[in-house]
C-alpha positions in Angstrom: 31.6 -19.5 -14.0 29.4 -17.0 -12.1 26.3 -15.6 -13.8 24.0 -12.7 -13.1 20.2 -12.7 -14.0 18.6 -9.3 -14.4 14.8 -8.7 -14.4 14.4 -5.2 -15.6 11.8 -3.8 -14.9 9.5 -5.8 -12.7 6.1 -5.7 -14.3 2.5 -5.1 -13.0 3.6 -2.8 -10.2 3.2 0.9 -10.0 6.6 2.3 -11.1 9.8 0.5 -12.2 12.4 -1.6 -10.4 15.0 -4.2 -11.4 15.9 -7.5 -9.9 19.4 -9.0 -10.2 20.1 -12.6 -9.1 23.8 -13.5 -8.9 24.7 -17.2 -9.4 27.9 -18.9 -8.4 30.0 -21.2 -10.7 27.7 -24.1 -9.7 24.5 -22.4 -10.8 23.4 -21.7 -7.2 22.1 -18.4 -6.0 24.8 -16.3 -4.4 23.1 -13.0 -3.9 19.8 -11.3 -4.9 18.8 -7.6 -4.9 15.6 -5.6 -5.6 17.0 -2.4 -7.1 14.9 0.7 -7.2 16.4 2.7 -10.0 14.1 5.7 -10.1 15.2 9.0 -8.5 13.6 10.4 -5.4 13.2 14.2 -5.4 10.1 15.6 -3.7 11.6 15.9 -0.3 14.1 18.4 -1.8 12.3 20.5 -4.4 9.2 21.1 -2.2 11.5 23.2 0.1 10.8 26.9 -0.4 7.2 26.5 -1.2 4.5 27.8 1.2 3.1 25.1 3.5 -0.5 25.4 2.2 0.7 24.2 -1.2 2.0 20.9 0.1 -1.3 18.9 0.0 -1.7 19.8 -3.6 1.9 19.4 -4.7 2.6 16.0 -3.1 -0.3 14.4 -4.9 1.9 14.5 -8.0 4.1 11.8 -6.4 1.7 9.3 -8.0 -1.5 8.9 -10.0 -2.4 5.7 -8.1 -2.5 6.9 -4.5 -2.6 10.7 -4.7 -5.4 10.8 -2.0 -3.1 9.2 0.5 -0.4 11.8 0.0 -3.0 14.6 -0.1 -4.4 13.6 3.3 -1.1 12.7 5.0 0.2 16.2 4.0 -3.1 17.8 5.1 -2.8 16.3 8.6 0.7 17.7 8.8 -0.4 21.1 7.5 -3.3 21.1 10.0 -0.7 21.0 12.8 1.2 24.0 11.3 -2.0 26.1 11.8 -2.5 24.6 15.3 -5.1 21.9 14.6 -4.8 18.3 15.6 -7.0 15.5 14.2 -9.3 15.7 17.3 -9.8 19.4 16.7 -11.2 19.2 13.2 -14.9 19.8 12.9 -17.1 16.6 12.7 -18.0 17.3 9.1 -14.4 17.8 8.0 -13.4 14.6 9.7 -16.2 12.6 8.1 -15.5 14.0 4.6 -11.8 13.3 4.9 -12.5 9.7 6.1 -15.0 9.3 3.2 -12.3 10.3 0.7 -9.7 8.1 2.4 -11.8 5.0 2.5 -12.9 5.6 -1.0 -9.3 5.6 -2.0 -8.4 2.4 -0.1 -11.5 0.7 -1.7 -10.6 1.6 -5.3 -6.9 1.0 -4.9 -7.2 -2.4 -3.4 -9.7 -3.3 -6.1 -7.3 -2.1 -8.7 -4.5 -4.2 -7.3 -6.4 -7.4 -6.7 -8.5 -7.6 -9.9 -6.1 -6.0 -12.4 -2.6 -6.9 -11.1 -2.7 -9.8 -8.8 -5.6 -12.0 -9.9 -3.9 -13.2 -13.1 -1.2 -14.9 -10.9 -3.8 -16.5 -8.7 -6.3 -17.6 -11.3 -3.9 -18.9 -14.0 -0.9 -19.8 -11.8 2.6 -18.5 -11.6 3.8 -20.8 -14.4 1.1 -19.6 -16.9 2.3 -18.1 -20.2 3.0 -14.4 -20.1 0.1 -13.6 -22.5 -2.4 -15.0 -20.0 -1.1 -13.1 -17.0 -3.2 -9.9 -17.5 -6.6 -8.5 -16.8 -7.8 -9.1 -20.4 -7.4 -12.9 -19.9 -9.2 -12.6 -16.6 -12.1 -10.8 -18.3 -12.3 -13.4 -21.0 -12.3 -16.4 -18.7 -13.8 -15.0 -15.4 -16.2 -12.4 -16.7 -18.3 -12.0 -13.5 -15.2 -11.5 -11.4 -13.8 -8.9 -13.8 -17.0 -7.0 -14.1 -17.3 -6.8 -10.3 -13.7 -5.7 -10.0 -14.0 -3.0 -12.5 -17.3 -1.7 -11.0 -15.9 -1.8 -7.5 -13.0 0.3 -8.5 -15.2 2.7 -10.3 -17.4 3.1 -7.2 -14.3 4.1 -5.2 -13.2 6.5 -7.9 -16.7 8.1 -8.0 -16.5 8.7 -4.2 -13.2 10.5 -4.8 -14.6 12.5 -7.6 -17.7 13.6 -5.6 -15.6 14.6 -2.5 -12.5 16.0 -4.2 -13.8 17.2 -7.6 -11.7 14.8 -9.7 -10.9 11.1 -9.6 -7.1 11.9 -9.8 -5.4 14.9 -8.1 -8.6 16.4 -6.8 -8.6 18.7 -3.8 -10.6 18.5 -0.6 -8.3 19.2 2.4 -7.1 22.7 3.3 -5.3 23.8 6.4 -7.6 23.2 9.4 -10.3 21.3 7.5 -11.9 21.0 4.1 -13.1 23.6 1.5 -16.3 21.9 0.4 -19.1 19.6 1.6 -21.3 17.1 -0.1 -24.8 17.9 -1.3 -27.7 15.6 -0.5 -28.0 14.7 -4.2 -24.3 13.8 -4.3 -24.7 11.6 -1.3 -27.8 9.9 -2.6 -26.0 9.0 -5.8 -24.1 6.3 -3.8 -27.2 5.1 -1.8 -30.0 4.6 -4.3 -28.2 2.6 -6.9 -29.7 4.6 -9.8 -26.6 6.1 -11.3 -24.1 3.6 -10.0 -24.3 0.4 -8.0 -25.2 1.2 -4.5 -22.9 1.1 -1.5 -25.0 -1.8 -0.2 -24.1 -3.7 -3.3 -20.4 -2.9 -2.7 -20.6 -4.4 0.7 -22.3 -7.6 -0.7 -19.7 -8.0 -3.5 -16.8 -7.3 -1.1 -18.1 -10.1 1.2 -18.3 -12.4 -1.9 -14.7 -11.6 -2.8 -13.6 -12.4 0.8 -15.4 -15.7 0.6 -13.9 -16.4 -2.8 -10.4 -15.8 -1.4 -11.0 -18.1 1.6 -12.0 -20.9 -0.7 -9.0 -20.2 -2.9 -6.7 -20.6 0.1 -8.5 -23.9 1.1 -7.8 -25.2 -2.4 -4.2 -24.0 -2.7 -3.0 -24.0 0.9 0.3 -25.7 0.4 1.6 -23.2 -2.1 0.2 -20.1 -0.3 1.5 -21.2 3.1 5.0 -21.7 1.9 5.7 -19.3 -0.9 8.0 -16.5 0.2 7.1 -17.1 3.9 9.6 -15.7 6.4 9.5 -14.1 9.9 9.4 -10.3 10.2 8.1 -7.4 12.2 4.7 -5.8 11.4 3.7 -2.1 11.7 0.4 -0.3 11.5 -2.0 2.1 13.1 -4.7 1.3 15.7 -7.3 3.4 17.4 -7.4 4.0 21.2 -9.2 0.6 21.7 -6.7 -1.3 19.6 -8.9 -1.6 16.6 -7.9 -1.1 12.9 -8.0 2.5 11.8 -6.8 3.6 8.4 -7.1 7.4 8.8 -5.9 8.2 12.3 -4.5 6.5 15.4 -1.4 5.4 17.2 1.6 3.4 15.9 1.9 -0.2 16.9 4.4 -2.8 15.9 4.8 -6.5 16.7 7.6 -9.0 16.0 7.0 -12.3 14.2 5.7 -13.9 17.3 3.4 -11.1 18.3 5.5 -9.4 21.0 5.0 -5.6 21.0 8.1 -3.7 19.6 6.2 -0.4 19.4 3.4 0.0 21.9 0.7 2.4 20.6 2.9 5.5 20.5 1.7 8.9 19.1 2.4 9.4 15.4 3.9 12.8 16.3 6.8 10.9 18.0 7.7 8.8 15.0 11.2 10.4 14.9 12.0 9.1 18.3 11.5 5.5 17.2 12.4 5.3 13.5 15.6 5.7 11.5 16.2 5.3 7.8 19.1 3.4 6.3 20.5 3.6 2.8 22.1 1.1 0.4 24.4 1.8 -2.6 22.3 -0.3 -4.9 18.9 1.4 -4.4 17.4 4.9 -4.4 14.8 3.7 -1.9 15.5 4.0 1.9 15.2 1.2 4.5 13.2 2.4 7.6 13.7 0.5 10.9 13.0 0.7 14.6 15.9 2.3 16.4 15.6 0.2 19.5 15.6 -3.1 17.4 18.5 -2.1 15.2 19.0 -2.2 11.5 19.1 -6.0 11.2 16.0 -6.8 13.3 14.1 -3.5 13.3 12.5 -3.5 9.9 8.7 -4.1 9.5 6.3 -5.1 6.9 3.4 -2.7 6.4 0.1 -2.9 4.5 -3.0 -5.1 4.8 -1.3 -8.2 6.3 0.7 -6.1 8.8 -2.4 -4.1 9.8 -4.4 -7.3 10.5 -1.4 -8.6 12.5 -1.2 -5.6 14.8 -4.8 -4.8 15.4 -7.0 -6.4 18.1 -10.2 -6.2 16.0 -11.8 -4.5 13.1 -14.5 -2.0 14.1 -17.0 -3.1 11.4 -18.9 -6.3 11.9 -18.5 -8.2 8.6 -14.8 -7.4 8.3 -14.2 -8.3 12.0 -15.9 -11.7 11.4 -13.7 -12.1 8.4 -10.6 -11.3 10.5 -11.5 -14.0 13.0 -11.9 -16.5 10.2 -8.6 -15.4 8.7 -6.8 -15.9 12.0 -8.5 -19.3 12.7 -7.5 -20.6 9.3 -3.8 -20.7 10.2 -4.1 -20.7 14.0 -1.4 -18.0 14.2 -1.8 -14.7 15.9 0.8 -13.2 13.6 0.8 -14.3 9.9 4.2 -14.1 8.2 3.1 -15.6 4.9 3.6 -13.3 2.0 0.8 -14.7 -0.2 -1.8 -14.1 2.5 -1.5 -10.4 1.7 -4.2 -10.8 -0.9 -6.7 -12.2 1.5 -5.9 -9.5 4.0 -6.3 -6.9 1.3 -9.8 -8.2 0.5 -10.8 -8.1 4.1 -9.8 -4.4 4.1 -11.9 -3.9 0.9 -14.9 -5.3 2.9 -14.0 -3.0 5.9 -13.8 0.0 3.6 -17.2 -0.8 2.0 -18.7 -1.0 5.5 -17.1 2.3 6.6 -18.3 4.0 3.4 -21.8 2.9 4.1 -21.7 4.2 7.7 -20.3 7.5 6.5 -22.8 8.0 3.8 -25.7 7.4 6.3 -24.3 9.9 8.8 -26.2 13.2 8.5 -23.2 15.2 9.8 -21.5 14.4 6.5 -23.7 17.1 4.9 -22.8 19.8 7.5 -21.3 23.2 6.7 -18.9 23.6 9.7 -15.7 23.0 7.7 -12.7 24.9 9.2 -10.8 25.2 12.5 -7.9 27.5 13.5 -5.4 27.2 16.4 -2.0 28.6 17.4 0.5 28.2 14.5 3.5 25.9 14.9 6.7 25.3 13.0 6.5 21.5 12.6 3.7 19.3 11.4 3.5 15.5 11.1 0.8 13.6 9.4 0.5 9.8 9.2 -2.2 7.7 7.5 -2.5 4.1 6.5 -2.3 4.3 2.8 -3.5 1.2 0.8 0.1 0.0 0.8 0.9 0.7 4.4 1.9 3.4 6.9 2.7 6.7 5.2 4.4 9.6 7.0 4.6 13.2 5.9 6.7 15.6 8.0 7.2 19.3 7.3 9.0 22.1 9.0 8.5 25.8 8.1 10.1 29.2 8.9 8.4 32.3 10.3 7.1 33.1 6.8 5.4 29.7 6.4 7.9 28.5 3.8 8.8 24.8 4.0 12.4 24.4 5.2 12.3 20.6 5.6 10.3 17.7 4.2 10.6 14.0 5.1 8.5 11.4 3.5 8.5 7.7 4.6 6.4 6.1 2.0 4.7 2.7 2.6 6.8 0.9 0.0 10.0 2.0 1.7 8.9 0.2 4.9 8.4 -2.9 2.7 11.8 -2.6 1.1 13.5 -5.2 3.3 10.5 -7.5 3.0 10.5 -7.4 -0.8 14.2 -8.1 -0.8 13.6 -11.1 1.5 10.8 -12.3 -0.8 13.1 -12.1 -3.8 15.8 -13.9 -2.0 13.4 -16.7 -0.9 12.3 -17.3 -4.5 15.8 -17.2 -5.8 17.0 -19.7 -3.2 14.0 -22.0 -3.3 13.0 -21.9 -7.0 15.9 -20.9 -9.2 18.7 -22.7 -7.3 16.7 -26.0 -7.0 15.5 -26.2 -10.6 18.9 -25.6 -12.2 17.1 -24.2 -15.3 15.8 -20.7 -15.7 12.4 -20.3 -17.2 10.0 -17.5 -17.8 7.6 -18.9 -15.2 10.4 -18.9 -12.6 11.3 -15.3 -13.3 7.6 -14.5 -12.9 7.6 -16.0 -9.4 10.1 -13.4 -8.4 7.6 -10.8 -9.6 4.7 -12.6 -7.9 6.6 -12.2 -4.6 7.1 -8.5 -5.1 3.6 -7.9 -6.4 2.0 -9.3 -3.2 3.2 -6.1 -1.5 1.5 -3.9 -4.2 4.6 -1.7 -4.3 4.3 1.8 -5.5 7.8 2.6 -6.7 6.7 5.9 -8.1 5.7 7.1 -4.7 8.9 5.8 -3.2 11.2 7.4 -5.7 9.1 9.9 -7.8 9.8 9.2 -11.4 8.0 8.1 -14.6 9.1 5.8 -17.3 8.2 2.7 -19.3 10.5 -0.2 -20.3 10.2 -3.8 -21.5 11.1 -6.7 -19.2 14.6 -8.0 -19.7 16.4 -10.9 -18.1 20.1 -11.1 -18.8 22.7 -13.7 -17.8 26.4 -12.7 -17.5 29.5 -14.8 -17.0 32.1 -14.1 -14.4 33.9 -11.8 -16.9 30.8 -9.6 -17.4 30.1 -11.0 -20.9 26.4 -11.4 -21.9 25.8 -15.1 -22.5 22.0 -15.2 -22.5 19.1 -12.8 -22.6 15.3 -12.9 -22.3 13.0 -10.0 -23.2 9.3 -9.7 -22.3 7.1 -6.7 -23.3 
């Protein structure tokens, strides 16, 4: 008798997905799929709008990472007015970077402290009522307070630069529309109205140290859980260092061999294709030269640490060297190390924010540039969840005729399916009995990627978690529901 287990939706991720695990007549896993059941629409309905509306419109893809879409679109729209990243004014570049790193800082804090830490602190087999931020606050108050304050700091950066914490506006074609005042800058330096940026650096270092100790204590589980070989993709600067705002595309395989050698982001179409599957609305990007089966890559914090040569801030770079020495591997293919990598990026972001806030050019008033208009613009940034691509083409009136978005989570589509398959094979097949804790391990594997399914598919909704078991005739023989 074959059975099917359905996890619908996956919880503590941004958006909604469904996992189905198909068992054979012996109770062993036959197939597993991570279904994205929300509909993708922005690429189509943005057509016909004037190009200058894109950085505002695309923010509505998501309330979690609107800044990333705002800036990726802005970089593309810059090109439509003839301005490349190197042509922006120094002040406009600094302000955009401040906004971007504030976004990465607050988004990573949100994911780690609110969504992932319950799994780490209480264990994957913990009761469902403990796997939430309320339980973290009750039993680890200092950690929760720091996490909430760190996220607030990043949100306040966004508010100061873009006017609002969510769906604010800074970037316009060829630059930015406003600058910071001295008082707005000092708000983040003096620690009077909010914890200072120096405190954020200190706390971020403490979180990295905490995560290193956690790995030392739980190494066996973290080394093996949902570990599998894959390619890795991210952006690096001209020297090969980590850069989250602008750079060149680099990819490596599971052994560290270059599969994409620092190519211009403007040429992404020459190297990437996107596959589709009948059981998901989300696409599957891959490197053309490597082919569909071998050419997919993980993106995000772990991938970025795997592809870069160094991190251009001292504390985060020291943390990177410790991270690499811990396993001895140049390329880390272990899913659960994503959280450690994410906290290293939190530290890096805090250091960058401090550098930017102390740069006097941040307060300049030279904000806009203009060039020779073009009909195509491509903007790529490293969003918190990974490499994000916005591509627009316009007609002679400046109306958008084509839009292509490759969202970070779509790059991780294959990786998340691999992670689900690993858990299904290693946990569910071996145990022979399905428990709530085992189903949560499927979610733990997915949550490590901090997937933003709303970005990838653009829909809203809210559902309870259901697990259903069907016999080979399609009859429901068991069900489990979790709010």
